[in-house]
N, C-alpha and C positions, 0 to 999 in steps of 0.2 A: 778267297776260296773259289774254286771252280764252279761249285754249285750255285753260288750267288751270281757269278758272271753269266752262267747259263740262263738263270731267271731274268737277269737284267736284259740280255740280248733278246730273248723270246718275248718278254713283256713289252719292250719298246717296239718290236716288230708288230705285235698285235695292236698296240696303240696306234701306230701309223696306219695299219690296215683298216681298222675300224673308223678312224677319223676320215680317211679318204672315202670309205663307203658312206659315212654320214654326210659328207660334203656333196657327194654325187647323187644322193637320194632326193627324189622329188617329193615323196610322201613325208609329211611333217612328223607323223607318229613313228615311222621307221627311222627317221633322222634322230629323234630323241632316244629311241631304243639303241641305236648304234652308238650314240654318244654316251649312253650309260655303260655299254660294253667297253668303250675306250677309257672311261673313267676307272673301271676296274683294272684294266691293264696298266694305266698310269699309276694307280695306287700300288700295285704290285711292284712296278719299276722303282718307285721312290722308296718303298719299304726294303726292297732287296738292295738298293744302292746304300741305304743307311746301314743295313746289317753288314754289307761288304766293307764299308768304311770302318766299322767298329773292329773288324777282324784284321784289316790291313794295317791301320795305324793305332797302336795301343797307347793312346794318351787320353787324358781326361777330357780334353776338348773334343777329340774324335768320338769319344763315348757319348758325350752330351749331344753333339750334333747328330750322331747315329740314332740315338733314342728319339730325337725330335723328328728325324726323317721317317723312322719306323711308325711313329704315332700318326704323323700326317698321311703317310702312305696307306696305313690300315684304315684311317678315317675316310680317305678318298675311295678306297676299294669298297668299304662298307656302304657308303652313300651311293656308289655306282651300282652295287648289288641290289640295294633297295629300289632304286629307279628301274633297274632291269626287271625285277619281279613285279613292279607296278605296271610296266608297259607290256609285259609278256602276254597276259590274257587278252589285252586289246589287240595285239598283233595277231594272235591266234584267231580271234573273232573276225578280224578284218580279212584274214586269209581265207576263212571259211565262207565269207560273203562273196569273195571274188570268183569262186568256182562256179 
């Protein structure tokens, strides 16, 4: 389905973007915050890939593997979201102190 392909391409692009930003960052807190964002993007990528496989190949094996990918992707996105929410107030506080 074209919708899943769009999410796959956009999420992998965001994953690479945030991984590069995290790698280039000197600040350890910002590095963890960017890593959390990349984890969200990677989770969306894996979940979209699993859903796409379920619609492309209509077999029992593709369905089971698609469900596993969706579960793993959503778990990764959820963990990334929780980390993002954890580091966000610290990033805001640090940005306020730098001014």
